[in-house]
C-alpha positions as CSV (number, residue, x, y, z in Angstrom):
1,X,366.4,165.7,32.1
2,X,364.6,162.7,32.7
3,X,366.5,160.0,31.6
4,X,368.9,162.2,34.1
5,X,367.2,162.2,37.2
6,X,366.2,158.5,36.4
7,X,369.5,157.4,36.6
8,X,370.7,159.0,39.9
9,X,367.7,157.3,41.8
10,X,368.6,154.0,40.2
11,X,372.5,155.1,41.4
12,X,371.4,156.0,45.1
13,X,368.8,153.1,45.4
14,X,372.1,150.5,44.3
15,X,374.3,152.2,47.2
16,X,371.8,152.0,49.9
17,X,371.5,149.1,48.9
18,X,375.2,147.7,49.2
19,X,375.8,149.1,52.1
20,X,372.8,147.1,53.8
21,X,374.9,144.2,52.7
22,X,378.3,144.6,53.6
23,X,377.6,145.8,57.3
24,X,380.1,147.3,59.3
25,X,383.8,145.2,59.1
26,X,385.3,143.4,61.3
27,X,388.3,143.8,63.3
28,X,391.1,141.1,63.3
29,X,394.1,141.7,65.8
30,X,397.3,139.3,65.7
31,X,395.4,136.5,67.4
32,X,392.5,136.0,65.5
33,X,390.2,137.5,67.5
34,X,386.8,139.6,65.4
35,X,386.5,143.3,67.0
36,X,383.2,144.8,65.2
37,X,382.7,148.0,64.6
38,X,379.5,148.0,67.2
39,X,380.6,149.8,70.1
40,X,381.9,147.8,73.3
41,X,379.7,147.1,76.4
42,X,382.0,149.5,78.2
43,X,380.8,153.1,75.6
44,X,377.0,151.8,75.6
45,X,377.7,152.2,79.8
46,X,376.9,155.6,81.6
47,X,380.5,155.9,81.7
48,X,381.5,159.6,79.9
49,X,382.1,162.3,81.9
50,X,380.6,165.8,80.1
51,X,382.1,169.3,81.4
52,X,384.2,167.8,84.0
53,X,387.2,168.3,86.1
54,X,388.2,164.4,86.3
55,X,387.5,164.0,89.8
56,X,386.2,161.7,92.2
57,X,385.1,163.5,96.4
58,X,384.1,161.6,99.6
59,X,383.5,163.5,102.4
60,X,385.2,162.1,105.3
61,X,385.7,164.1,108.6
62,X,389.0,166.0,107.4
63,X,386.2,167.9,105.1
64,X,385.5,166.7,101.0
65,X,388.6,164.2,100.3
66,X,389.1,163.7,96.6
67,X,389.9,160.4,96.2
68,X,390.8,160.0,92.1
69,X,391.7,161.5,89.7
70,X,391.7,160.4,85.9
71,X,394.7,160.7,83.7
72,X,393.1,161.5,81.0
73,X,391.1,164.3,82.3
74,X,392.3,168.2,83.2
75,X,392.0,167.6,86.4
76,X,395.4,165.6,85.9
77,X,397.6,167.5,83.9
78,X,396.9,170.7,86.6
79,X,398.1,169.0,88.7
80,X,395.6,167.6,91.6
81,X,396.3,164.3,94.0
82,X,394.1,161.9,95.9
83,X,394.6,163.4,99.0
84,X,394.0,166.8,98.6
85,X,391.6,168.2,100.7
86,X,388.6,170.1,98.3
87,X,388.3,174.0,99.9
88,X,385.9,175.7,97.1
89,X,385.6,176.5,93.3
90,X,385.2,180.1,92.1
91,X,385.3,181.0,95.6
92,X,382.5,178.7,96.3
93,X,382.7,176.8,99.7
94,X,382.8,173.4,98.9
95,X,381.2,171.5,102.0
96,X,379.2,168.5,101.4
97,X,379.3,166.1,98.3
98,X,376.7,166.9,96.7
99,X,377.7,170.2,96.4
100,X,381.7,168.5,95.1
101,X,379.7,166.8,92.9
102,X,377.8,169.3,91.5
103,X,380.4,172.5,90.4
104,X,382.9,169.5,89.7
105,X,380.4,168.2,86.1
106,X,378.4,170.1,83.6
107,X,380.5,173.2,84.4
108,X,379.1,176.0,81.8
109,X,382.5,177.8,81.7
110,X,385.8,177.2,80.2
111,X,387.8,176.5,83.0
112,X,387.2,176.9,86.9
113,X,390.1,178.0,90.1
114,X,390.6,174.9,92.6
115,X,390.9,175.6,95.7
116,X,392.2,172.8,97.8
117,X,394.1,172.2,101.0
118,X,397.3,169.4,100.8
119,X,398.5,169.0,103.6
120,X,399.0,171.8,106.1
121,X,399.4,174.7,102.8
122,X,396.0,176.1,100.8
123,X,397.3,175.6,97.0
124,X,394.9,177.5,93.7
125,X,395.0,175.7,90.6
126,X,393.6,176.6,86.9
127,X,391.6,173.6,86.4
128,X,390.3,173.7,82.8
129,X,387.0,171.7,81.6
130,X,386.4,169.1,79.5
131,X,384.5,165.7,78.9
132,X,385.8,162.5,79.0
133,X,385.5,158.9,80.6
134,X,386.1,157.5,84.3
135,X,389.4,155.5,84.0
136,X,388.7,152.2,85.1
137,X,391.8,149.6,84.6
138,X,395.3,151.7,85.8
139,X,397.9,150.2,82.7
140,X,401.9,150.1,83.8
141,X,404.9,147.8,82.1
142,X,408.6,147.5,83.5
143,X,410.6,144.9,81.0
144,X,409.0,142.5,80.1
145,X,406.5,142.3,83.3
146,X,403.1,144.4,82.6
147,X,400.5,145.4,85.2
148,X,396.6,145.9,84.9
149,X,394.7,147.7,88.5
150,X,391.3,147.6,87.7
151,X,389.0,149.9,90.0
152,X,385.6,148.2,88.8
153,X,384.8,144.6,87.0
154,X,381.7,146.1,85.8
155,X,380.7,146.9,81.9
156,X,382.7,150.7,82.1
157,X,386.1,148.5,81.7
158,X,385.6,146.4,78.4
159,X,386.7,148.7,75.8
160,X,390.0,150.0,78.0
161,X,390.7,146.0,78.6
162,X,390.4,145.5,74.9
163,X,392.1,147.9,73.7
164,X,395.0,146.4,76.7
165,X,394.8,143.3,74.7
166,X,396.0,145.0,71.3
167,X,399.4,146.2,73.5
168,X,400.0,143.0,75.2
169,X,399.7,140.8,71.8
170,X,401.9,143.9,70.2
171,X,404.6,143.4,73.2
172,X,403.9,139.9,73.8
173,X,405.4,140.5,78.0
174,X,406.3,137.6,79.6
175,X,404.8,138.7,83.6
176,X,401.3,139.3,83.6
177,X,399.9,141.0,86.7
178,X,396.1,141.5,88.0
179,X,395.5,143.7,90.1
180,X,392.0,143.6,92.1
181,X,393.2,145.1,95.3
182,X,390.9,147.7,94.8
183,X,388.0,146.6,92.7
184,X,384.4,148.5,93.7
185,X,381.8,146.8,94.9
186,X,379.1,146.6,91.9
187,X,375.8,145.2,92.1
188,X,376.1,145.3,88.1
189,X,379.0,143.2,87.5
190,X,377.5,139.9,87.9
191,X,377.5,140.1,83.2
192,X,380.4,141.3,83.1
193,X,382.8,139.0,84.5
194,X,382.6,136.4,82.1
195,X,383.7,138.8,79.5
196,X,386.2,140.1,81.3
197,X,387.3,136.6,82.2
198,X,386.9,135.9,78.2
199,X,389.3,139.3,77.6
200,X,392.0,137.9,79.7
201,X,392.0,134.4,78.7
202,X,392.9,135.9,74.9
203,X,395.5,137.6,76.0
204,X,396.9,134.7,78.4
205,X,396.3,132.0,76.1
206,X,398.8,133.9,73.3
207,X,401.3,133.1,74.4
208,X,401.5,130.0,76.4
209,X,404.5,130.8,78.1
210,X,403.3,133.5,80.4
211,X,403.3,134.0,83.9
212,X,400.2,135.1,85.3
213,X,399.7,136.8,89.5
214,X,396.3,138.0,91.1
215,X,396.6,139.9,93.9
216,X,393.3,140.3,95.5
217,X,392.8,142.4,98.7
218,X,391.9,140.2,101.7
219,X,387.5,141.4,102.2
220,X,386.7,140.3,98.5
221,X,383.6,141.9,97.0
222,X,382.1,139.1,94.9
223,X,383.1,139.8,91.2
224,X,386.4,140.5,91.8
225,X,386.5,136.7,93.9
226,X,384.8,135.1,90.8
227,X,386.9,136.7,88.0
228,X,390.4,135.5,91.1
229,X,388.3,131.6,91.0
230,X,387.7,131.7,87.7
231,X,391.6,132.6,86.8
232,X,392.4,130.2,88.6
233,X,391.0,127.4,87.5
234,X,391.1,128.1,83.6
235,X,394.8,129.6,84.1
236,X,396.5,126.0,86.0
237,X,397.8,128.5,88.7
238,X,399.2,128.0,91.8
239,X,397.4,130.0,94.9
240,X,399.3,132.1,98.0
241,X,398.4,133.6,100.7
242,X,399.9,136.4,102.0
243,X,399.1,138.8,104.5
244,X,398.5,142.2,102.0
245,X,396.7,139.9,99.6
246,X,396.1,136.9,97.8
247,X,398.5,135.9,95.2
248,X,396.7,133.4,91.9
249,X,400.6,132.5,90.2
250,X,400.4,130.1,87.1
251,X,403.8,129.2,85.8
252,X,404.0,127.3,82.0
253,X,407.4,125.3,81.2
254,X,409.1,127.4,84.2
255,X,411.0,125.7,87.0
256,X,408.8,126.3,89.9
257,X,410.5,128.4,92.7
258,X,410.7,127.1,96.2
259,X,410.7,131.0,97.5
260,X,407.4,132.4,96.3
261,X,405.7,131.3,99.4
262,X,407.5,132.6,101.9
263,X,408.2,135.5,99.9
264,X,404.5,136.7,99.3
265,X,404.0,135.8,102.9
266,X,406.6,138.8,103.5
267,X,404.8,141.2,101.5
268,X,403.0,144.0,103.6
269,X,399.6,144.6,104.0
270,X,398.0,147.0,101.5
271,X,396.0,149.9,103.2
272,X,394.4,152.7,100.9
273,X,393.9,154.3,104.0
274,X,397.1,154.8,104.4
275,X,397.6,156.4,100.8
276,X,400.3,159.5,102.1
277,X,399.1,163.3,101.0
278,X,401.4,164.4,98.2
279,X,404.5,166.4,99.5
280,X,403.3,170.8,99.1
281,X,406.9,171.3,97.7
282,X,406.8,170.0,94.6
283,X,405.1,171.3,91.3
284,X,402.7,167.8,90.5
285,X,402.0,169.4,87.5
286,X,405.4,169.8,86.4
287,X,405.8,166.3,87.8
288,X,403.2,164.3,85.6
289,X,404.6,166.9,82.9
290,X,408.0,165.1,83.0
291,X,407.4,161.8,83.8
292,X,403.4,160.8,82.5
293,X,404.1,157.4,83.1
294,X,405.6,155.2,86.2
295,X,408.8,153.9,85.2
296,X,412.5,153.1,86.9
297,X,413.7,156.6,86.3
298,X,411.0,158.8,87.8
299,X,411.2,156.2,90.6
300,X,414.0,157.6,91.0
301,X,412.6,161.2,91.3
302,X,413.9,163.0,94.7
303,X,409.5,162.8,96.1
304,X,409.1,159.4,95.0
305,X,412.2,158.2,96.8
306,X,411.6,159.9,99.8
307,X,408.0,159.7,100.1
308,X,406.8,156.1,100.6
309,X,403.8,154.3,98.7
310,X,404.0,158.0,95.7
311,X,402.8,156.3,92.8
312,X,398.9,156.4,93.3
313,X,399.6,159.8,93.9
314,X,401.6,160.2,90.9
315,X,399.6,158.3,88.5
316,X,396.6,157.3,90.0
317,X,395.6,154.1,89.1
318,X,398.1,153.7,86.7
319,X,400.0,154.4,89.8
320,X,398.5,151.9,91.6
321,X,399.7,149.6,89.0
322,X,403.1,150.5,89.5
323,X,403.2,149.7,93.0
324,X,400.9,146.4,91.3
325,X,404.5,145.4,90.0
326,X,406.8,146.0,93.1
327,X,404.2,143.8,95.5
328,X,404.6,141.0,92.7
329,X,408.0,141.1,92.3
330,X,409.2,138.4,94.7
331,X,407.4,136.7,93.0
332,X,408.4,136.6,89.5
């Protein structure tokens, strides 16, 4: 009996020593870059949504307006849209920013009834409650062109960017559009900008023929300005100023286009305040279930063709990335 117990103890100790020596294994991507199992910075950052609907709201003169709907959260599947005015949750009126924050997060019930106003119509939606994360990076693709639309340049975007990096390495696009037009000001972004720039350089460096276009707003926050400047300096890009933003373009192994600056200058300015409200005659939940991502076929839908600027309304930040593809089209 004692000998058996001694053998078990020796086996357990040996297993513990072996586990300590080996540690977490590295994952190697297609370009030889090592990604360890240590949670990325975005996972360490407080970017979680616990028992939430997946929306962000802002107090405006017209009421409590939904400003963001995260595509992986229940509110998106239920058909809530940017621009909707939040009226009540479970028949309890929402009149302040604090009420909106308190009643859309840390919810005990499995679902809630949300009353909102869209244009001149009151709409009620049953919305499930779930855990999740805020979406900080939008993605859209069309043939061999890919657009990334950044909401933030702090550490919360790094894990999403790493996942997109693996996708781009597999698909090998010919053009990458980096959209910085809607980057929010962030006081803690100084340290993460360098990490974001390094990740983008890995993506860009994997294909020397990749064309790079960077979209900026006219008034830049410090981190967005810093990232745009670093990409310009490190990628050998050319810069074009336009009324709707600044375009940084890199052409490697491609002949120059003399009409590039003229096409960029003709692009209209993009104003977030001009974003339209979703039409009431369409069920956005059904539309999103049929068209989960923006593409040319989805853009032929009557709702999209009859209402300008609908992509961000229909697909949130992924729709903003599609909008970036359209804006950058004359430069490609």
